[in-house]
MMTF fields as JSON, N, C-alpha, C and O atoms, coordinates in Angstrom:
{
  "mmtfVersion": "1.0.0",
  "mmtfProducer": "UNKNOWN",
  "numBonds": 223,
  "numAtoms": 224,
  "numGroups": 56,
  "numChains": 1,
  "numModels": 1,
  "chainsPerModel": [1],
  "groupsPerChain": [56],
  "chainIdList": ["A"],
  "bondAtomList": [4, 2, 8, 6, 12, 10, 16, 14, 20, 18, 24, 22, 28, 26, 32, 30, 36, 34, 40, 38, 44, 42, 48, 46, 52, 50, 56, 54, 60, 58, 64, 62, 68, 66, 72, 70, 76, 74, 80, 78, 84, 82, 88, 86, 92, 90, 96, 94, 100, 98, 104, 102, 108, 106, 112, 110, 116, 114, 120, 118, 124, 122, 128, 126, 132, 130, 136, 134, 140, 138, 144, 142, 148, 146, 152, 150, 156, 154, 160, 158, 164, 162, 168, 166, 172, 170, 176, 174, 180, 178, 184, 182, 188, 186, 192, 190, 196, 194, 200, 198, 204, 202, 208, 206, 212, 210, 216, 214, 220, 218],
  "bondOrderList": [1, 1, 1, 1, 1, 1, 1, 1, 1, 1, 1, 1, 1, 1, 1, 1, 1, 1, 1, 1, 1, 1, 1, 1, 1, 1, 1, 1, 1, 1, 1, 1, 1, 1, 1, 1, 1, 1, 1, 1, 1, 1, 1, 1, 1, 1, 1, 1, 1, 1, 1, 1, 1, 1, 1],
  "groupList": [{"groupName": "UNK", "atomNameList": ["N", "CA", "C", "O"], "elementList": ["N", "C", "C", "O"], "formalChargeList": [0, 0, 0, 0], "bondAtomList": [1, 0, 2, 1, 3, 2], "bondOrderList": [1, 1, 2], "singleLetterCode": "X", "chemCompType": "L-PEPTIDE LINKING"}],
  "groupTypeList": [0, 0, 0, 0, 0, 0, 0, 0, 0, 0, 0, 0, 0, 0, 0, 0, 0, 0, 0, 0, 0, 0, 0, 0, 0, 0, 0, 0, 0, 0, 0, 0, 0, 0, 0, 0, 0, 0, 0, 0, 0, 0, 0, 0, 0, 0, 0, 0, 0, 0, 0, 0, 0, 0, 0, 0],
  "groupIdList": [1, 2, 3, 4, 5, 6, 7, 8, 9, 10, 11, 12, 13, 14, 15, 16, 17, 18, 19, 20, 21, 22, 23, 24, 25, 26, 27, 28, 29, 30, 31, 32, 33, 34, 35, 36, 37, 38, 39, 40, 41, 42, 43, 44, 45, 46, 47, 48, 49, 50, 51, 52, 53, 54, 55, 56],
  "secStructList": [7, 2, 2, 2, 2, 6, 6, 7, 1, 7, 3, 3, 3, 3, 3, 6, 6, 6, 6, 3, 3, 3, 3, 3, 7, 6, 6, 1, 7, 7, 3, 3, 3, 3, 1, 7, 1, 3, 3, 3, 7, 6, 6, 6, 1, 6, 6, 7, 3, 3, 3, 7, 6, 6, 6, 7],
  "xCoordList": [-24.253, -24.694, -23.603, -22.427, -23.971, -22.973, -22.137, -20.993, -22.664, -21.868, -20.688, -19.576, -20.933, -19.86, -18.839, -17.632, -19.329, -18.433, -17.548, -16.472, -18.0, -17.249, -16.522, -16.105, -16.365, -15.515, -16.189, -15.496, -17.513, -18.186, -17.901, -17.809, -17.761, -17.445, -18.672, -18.613, -19.792, -21.011, -22.203, -22.204, -23.214, -24.435, -25.66, -25.683, -26.681, -27.963, -29.05, -29.129, -29.874, -31.078, -32.257, -32.496, -32.988, -34.078, -35.396, -35.72, -36.154, -37.455, -38.529, -38.764, -39.173, -40.172, -41.375, -41.86, -41.852, -43.067, -42.875, -43.777, -41.7, -41.433, -40.718, -40.45, -40.405, -39.679, -38.43, -38.194, -37.653, -36.468, -35.298, -35.486, -34.098, -32.876, -31.898, -31.652, -31.344, -30.263, -28.977, -28.889, -27.981, -26.699, -25.662, -25.491, -24.978, -23.972, -22.587, -22.38, -21.647, -20.25, -19.399, -19.831, -18.183, -17.324, -17.013, -16.791, -17.001, -16.603, -17.447, -16.977, -18.695, -19.6, -20.985, -21.369, -21.727, -23.119, -23.929, -23.57, -25.007, -25.838, -26.407, -26.773, -26.474, -27.106, -28.5, -28.647, -29.52, -30.898, -31.415, -31.39, -31.886, -32.445, -33.932, -34.346, -34.724, -36.162, -36.464, -36.174, -37.03, -37.471, -36.414, -36.718, -35.194, -34.223, -34.617, -35.218, -34.281, -34.584, -33.575, -33.912, -32.329, -31.267, -30.324, -30.322, -29.527, -28.437, -27.158, -27.161, -26.084, -24.788, -23.929, -23.982, -23.139, -22.192, -20.959, -20.082, -20.897, -19.805, -18.46, -18.36, -17.434, -16.108, -16.009, -15.066, -16.978, -16.976, -17.346, -16.732, -18.339, -18.796, -18.872, -19.969, -17.731, -17.737, -18.616, -18.537, -19.446, -20.317, -21.635, -22.525, -21.785, -23.034, -24.07, -23.791, -25.266, -26.387, -27.609, -27.956, -28.255, -29.474, -30.673, -30.825, -31.522, -32.748, -33.805, -34.173, -34.286, -35.257, -36.72, -37.624, -36.969, -38.342, -39.142, -40.281, -38.602, -39.395, -39.661, -40.619, -38.817, -38.98, -40.065, -40.845, -40.104, -41.115, -42.455, -43.455],
  "yCoordList": [15.32, 14.439, 13.398, 13.749, 12.142, 11.076, 11.117, 10.661, 11.647, 11.747, 12.702, 12.421, 13.813, 14.766, 14.112, 14.269, 13.385, 12.69, 11.669, 11.328, 11.182, 10.183, 10.761, 10.016, 12.087, 12.695, 13.503, 14.144, 13.499, 14.33, 15.801, 16.198, 16.602, 18.018, 18.919, 20.089, 18.367, 19.166, 18.224, 17.188, 18.586, 17.78, 18.667, 19.721, 18.235, 18.949, 18.023, 16.869, 18.514, 17.801, 18.661, 19.737, 18.178, 18.941, 18.429, 17.247, 19.337, 19.003, 19.678, 20.881, 18.901, 19.461, 20.049, 21.123, 19.354, 19.804, 21.158, 21.994, 21.378, 22.651, 23.649, 24.778, 23.231, 24.082, 24.658, 25.866, 23.747, 24.13, 23.237, 22.062, 23.797, 23.039, 23.267, 24.401, 22.172, 22.251, 21.934, 20.917, 22.804, 22.615, 22.272, 22.994, 21.161, 20.677, 20.798, 20.44, 21.31, 21.45, 21.041, 21.187, 20.527, 20.124, 21.294, 22.418, 21.021, 21.976, 23.24, 24.285, 23.155, 24.312, 23.839, 22.702, 24.7, 24.333, 24.316, 24.999, 23.55, 23.515, 24.892, 25.653, 25.195, 26.423, 26.04, 25.081, 26.776, 26.472, 27.571, 28.752, 27.161, 28.097, 27.811, 26.654, 28.865, 28.744, 29.019, 30.109, 28.068, 28.189, 28.756, 29.669, 28.243, 28.763, 28.355, 27.3, 29.183, 28.876, 27.882, 27.054, 27.969, 27.09, 26.737, 27.376, 25.702, 25.342, 25.286, 24.802, 25.771, 25.802, 24.638, 24.241, 24.104, 23.058, 23.601, 22.843, 24.921, 25.613, 25.163, 24.891, 25.078, 24.676, 23.162, 22.672, 22.423, 20.964, 20.534, 19.621, 21.182, 20.92, 22.252, 22.758, 22.829, 24.147, 24.182, 23.306, 25.205, 25.387, 24.632, 24.876, 23.72, 22.965, 23.81, 24.388, 23.877, 24.578, 23.673, 23.221, 23.415, 22.613, 23.552, 24.334, 23.477, 24.268, 23.563, 22.422, 24.239, 23.617, 23.848, 23.293, 24.637, 24.913, 23.631, 23.547, 22.63, 21.405, 20.621, 19.852, 20.82, 20.096, 20.739, 20.045, 22.066, 22.761, 22.628, 23.139],
  "zCoordList": [-15.077, -16.125, -16.344, -16.437, -16.427, -16.498, -17.771, -17.755, -18.869, -20.096, -19.903, -20.35, -19.244, -18.957, -18.021, -18.204, -17.025, -16.101, -16.816, -16.325, -17.974, -18.729, -19.936, -20.823, -19.98, -20.983, -22.075, -22.865, -22.152, -23.162, -22.871, -21.709, -23.908, -23.745, -23.822, -23.447, -24.313, -24.447, -24.418, -25.084, -23.647, -23.584, -23.595, -22.959, -24.321, -24.359, -23.861, -24.28, -22.984, -22.555, -23.001, -22.452, -24.001, -24.603, -24.046, -24.168, -23.432, -22.868, -23.728, -23.606, -24.592, -25.516, -24.782, -25.14, -23.768, -23.077, -22.415, -22.433, -21.828, -21.149, -22.046, -21.635, -23.287, -24.241, -23.581, -23.573, -23.036, -22.271, -22.674, -22.989, -22.662, -22.938, -21.799, -21.388, -21.296, -20.326, -21.076, -21.764, -20.943, -21.612, -20.553, -19.57, -20.771, -19.832, -20.461, -21.621, -19.669, -20.063, -18.863, -17.719, -19.117, -17.988, -17.056, -17.506, -15.785, -14.743, -14.709, -14.26, -15.182, -15.14, -14.704, -14.979, -14.031, -13.731, -15.028, -15.987, -15.068, -16.282, -16.603, -15.708, -17.885, -18.358, -18.848, -19.606, -18.425, -18.815, -19.724, -19.376, -20.901, -21.875, -22.058, -22.133, -22.127, -22.362, -23.83, -24.323, -24.522, -25.919, -26.873, -27.64, -26.846, -27.815, -29.231, -29.435, -30.194, -31.6, -32.16, -33.007, -31.68, -32.166, -31.02, -29.967, -31.259, -30.359, -31.178, -32.31, -30.619, -31.291, -30.812, -29.648, -31.734, -31.371, -30.674, -30.261, -30.545, -29.864, -30.426, -31.622, -29.6, -30.087, -30.271, -30.892, -29.735, -29.853, -31.272, -31.825, -31.854, -33.228, -33.966, -34.2, -34.337, -34.971, -36.219, -37.08, -36.294, -37.444, -37.368, -38.184, -36.408, -36.276, -35.553, -34.503, -36.122, -35.491, -35.61, -36.701, -34.476, -34.457, -34.42, -33.481, -35.437, -35.505, -34.665, -34.946, -33.644, -32.726, -33.148, -32.523, -34.174, -34.595, -34.843, -34.385, -35.545, -35.758, -34.469, -34.388, -33.481, -32.214, -31.349, -30.696, -31.352, -30.546, -31.222, -30.717]
}
């Protein structure tokens, strides 16, 4: 993902139709989640949680 290549520490690609999230982190392969209820900001945004219920 080009954002990671340019210094971003965390990226989410949310696909509403497939109810899938791809999580991008530096130096790691993408992690794919099926229908997660929430997403965590991890160490990049401590305490941040995105509720995906309104999106699905």
